[in-house]
Residue, then its C-alpha position, 0 to 999 in steps of 0.5 A: m678314203t683309204f690310201v695305200k701304205d707300205f708294208k714292213w716286216n716286224k720282228g715277232m710279227q703275228v698272223q693277225e698283224l700281217v693281215d692287218y697290213y693287208q688292208d692297205l696293201g692292195f689287190q687280193s690282200v685287201e679282200l683277204a683282210k676283209a675275209a678275216s674280218t668277216i669271220v670274226k664278225m660272224k663268230k661275234a654275232s653267234s652266227k650258225i656257221f656253214l663251212t663248205f669245202t671240196s675233196n681236194m682240200v682234204t687230199s691236202g694237209l688242210r684236213g687236220f685244220f678243218a678238224q681243229l676248227i670243229r673242235l674250236k666251235m668255228a663250224d656248226v655245219i659242214v658241207t663237202t663232197v664224197g672224196a673228202i669223206e673217203e680221204d678222211i677215212m683213209k688218213a684216219k686209218g694211216e694212209k699217207f699221201i705223197i707230195g709230187d709235181f704238177k709236171s709229172d709224167d701221168i702215163a708213167l704214174y698210171e702204170k705205177g698205180i699212182n693217181r694225181v691230184g694237182n701235185l699230190f699223189i694217191t696210190n691205188e693201194s690206198y683205194a684198195n685199203f679203203e675198200n677193205l675198210i668200208k665193207p665192215i663199216l657198211e655191214r655194221l651200219y646195216q646191222k643197226k638199221k636199214r635206212w639212213s640219211t647221209s648225215e646220219m650215216l656219216y655221224e655213225i661212221g665218225l664215232i668209229m674213227n679213232d683219229e683226233n685229226s679226223i673231220l668225221r670224228q670231230a664232227s660226231i663228238n662235237n655234234v656237227s652235221i656233215f652233209c654230202p649231197a653227192i655221196t655216190d660221186g666217188a669210191f664211196g658211192f661205188h661201194l654203196f652200190m656194191f653193198q646194196q646188190d647183196h642188201q636190197d633193203f639198205i637205203v641211203d636217203v639223200v632227200q631226207d638229208f635235204k630236209n635235215i639241212l633245211l631244218s639245221t637252221n631257220q629264218d630267225e638265226i644269224k647265218g654265215v658261210i665260209a665256202l672254200g672252192g665251189s661245186i655242190s658243197k658250196h651251193h648246197a649250203i647257200f641254197s639251204c640258207l636261201l630257203n631260210g631267209g639268206l646269209d648274213y655273212a659270207v666268205y668265198m675263196t676260190t681260184a675260179r672266175e665269174s666269167s665262166g658263169s659257174m657256181s665255183g666262180a660265182t661271187t658273193n655279189e652274184a649270190k645277192s641277186w638270188g637272195k642267197i646272201k642278204d643285200d646288207s650282208d658282210a660278204v667278200t670273195v677272195i680269188g686265190d689258192v685256198t691252201i694259202n689264203f684260208p690258213i692266213a685268214m682263219i688264223s688271223a681271226l682265231e688270234k683275235l677271237s682268242r685274245e678276246g676270249l671268244i674261243k677256247d685255246e687248245 
């Protein structure tokens, strides 16, 4: 039996010490402490780690942290949505996103050519600049070959990026596959469509990429997932693991609730009913904003792993 303990600040407290206190604090702090512990366990078990996230997290400042985690070998497979690809390229080429306000006048923003993502702003100019960037990239891909799986295409684009904080670049140079099953669901998809109008033999094969993610792991490998948010990125990873025997470790972080019956709100317990997560797995669902909870849980895990010599400090 565990009892609630009073939390107290200690001078010089590190993140891991803070999270250790969370174990006895109550409510979602307990789940966050479990999440940090589960991340440590999956790394110590030499798991194949699937990191999934939605595009809004790349709109935020988590983009550089994701790239850093790839460098630190804390992610073996990435699954995301197309906005994350677009915005990683935008930021790699110098585009700046703006901290705004949730209560902004959205009609006024529209008239100024500003698009709002929560309390973050992206200008139409950034998307226009993206169009100018992506056209020569697609032409370069086309000259190399005519048919690409999505992950192969993203690997090739990553080699072109020259920003060390780019997710695409770090994935390519560290041989981490990026899967984006809904590649057409955004500006990138529109430019693929426009390019194909003049190059009918240019094919991006998403079915081939489904084969690629299935073959990225197997029944015998220990598998873990860190699913940030929901959507297709979360499901694509856990479904591929279902077809390979299920996950041994799982950390979900989301603001969605299971009462909606959505994939975003589905808990690790619900996933066990499908066989996506093994019934004896270490699995936890943390409810709350990923931009708050994920850095705390992951940094706690990194501090512990670093002290034990299980990751190389930069």
